[in-house]
Structures are given as structure tokens and as C-alpha cells.
N, C-alpha and C positions, 0 to 999 in steps of 0.2 A: 504493499500499498503507498502510497504516496504521502509521506511525512508533515512537507511545505516546499516551496519553490520560492524562488527568483523571479519577480516577472522585470524583461528588458537587462536582463545582467550585462548584455554588452551590445550595441548598435548593432546592427549587422550577423552575429551569431558569437556565439560561445567556440571558442577550435579547441580551449588547452584547460585541463583542470588539475588540481596539486592539493588535499586537504590538509594537513598541515598535521606534525607528528604528537603535539599538544589537544589535534584536534578539538581547538580554541575557532581556529580559522582556515579562510578556504581560497587559495588562487586559481584567477580565471587566465584568459587569456582571451582576445579578442579579435576578430579577423580584420579592425582596423589597426591592430595594430599596438590596442589597448594592455595592460595587466593589473588588473586591480584586484584588492584583497578582500573579502565580503565576514566580517563577524559573525560566529555563527549564530549565536543565542541570539544578537537581537537582528540578524540579517541587514546587517548596517553597512552600507560603504567604505572602508575605512582604508582607503590608501587606491589613490588613482593616478598611474607610471603609464607616461604614455613618450616610447623613444624607436618601441619598432616602426619604420616605413610598409612594410605588409604585415598580415594576418602574424598573430603569435602562432606555433606549432603545436610547441611540448612547454612544459614550466616541471625545472627539480629543488627539491626544497635541500636545503643543508640540515641536518639533526636541531641545529640552536634555534632553527624555525625565525630565522631575522636577517638570514641569505638566503635567497633563490637566486637561480639562473630562467636565462625566457633565450628563447631563438626561436627564428623564422624564415619567414620565405624572403626577408631580406638581407640571408643568408649573416646573420650575425648572432652567433651567442653570446648575450648582456648580463651580468651579475649582479643586484640588487643587495643593497642593505633595505633590509624592508622598516626596523627601525625609523631613520634619518629621509625616507622614502628618496632616496639617492641612490645611481646606477654608480658600484664601484669600479667596474672593467666593461670595455667592451671589445670581439673578438668578433671578426671578420673575415668569414671563406672569399676567396676571391671568383669561385664560381654558384650558381646550383644554389636554388632553399635549403634550412639546414632543417629538417622533419620531427628528428627525437635531438631528447640530450640527455643523460644518466650522468651521476658522480660516482666517480668508484667509493667503495666502502671507509676508507681515511679518507677522502671530500679529498686530496691534494690531485685527484685526475678526471675531467671531462670528458666523456664521447661522444659523438653526436654519428646519425647520419642524413645523407639528405641526398638531392640532385643528380650529386656529384659520382652517385654510384657507389660512394666509397662509405667504412667504418675513416673516423677521422680522432685520434688520440690531443688533448690539449693538455698544456698544464696554465693553467689560470694566474697561475702566484706569479711566472713570466712576466707581465707584459709592459715590457717597453716602448 
């Protein structure tokens, strides 16, 4: 049974979803490049982050529930500080959308896949 829902979570549609580890909030990505954070108890929008220029395809959340990754059609992987509501790093691949992002268990590396037809491993700590 449907317990509840949030109407119009993203104009154009929701394209990505990640539940926090503490189950207090959910992060959504939209087809217009927005990342939004929703408090589950109140179902209110608590953060609105817009830096992607295309649809957000995937979201990953660090265990601290403070840092998140988003990737999308704009070929970028963005790391967010959800507390300060700011982008921490940005990494862009040469060609093709990034369809999915995943963190290694120790959270030091990030794996992505996309339209380039390859699996890419990133070290986001090295962002020269």
C-alpha cells in the first residue's frame, strides 16, 4: 500500500533517488539537472542544488549522510556537502553521459558507467 507521496518533486520528472543511511531524508535528482533533499518526517524540501546542465542519472551517499555524489547527462560527477549546500568537487569526462555512480566500501574511490561504454574508476580526493 502507498503510505505517502510528494507531488511535483521535480518539474519534468524524478530521474534518481537515494535514501539516507539514517533514514531521515531522501535525495532526488531531476531531469532538469536539480538535486533536491527532502526530510522524510515532514516531507519538506530542505535543500535545492542546481549545477548539472542535464538530467541527473544517479546519486550515491557517503556513510556520513553529509556528502553525496551525483552524475548525469552533462558528463559530470559532482560531490556535494549537503550541510553547507555547496558543491565540493566537479569532475567531467570527455564524452558521453554518466549513467550511474557508486562508492567503494572505504569511500576513497568512485566508479562510474555511461555512454562511453566503459567503467571508470575515479579518485575524487585528487581534484587538481
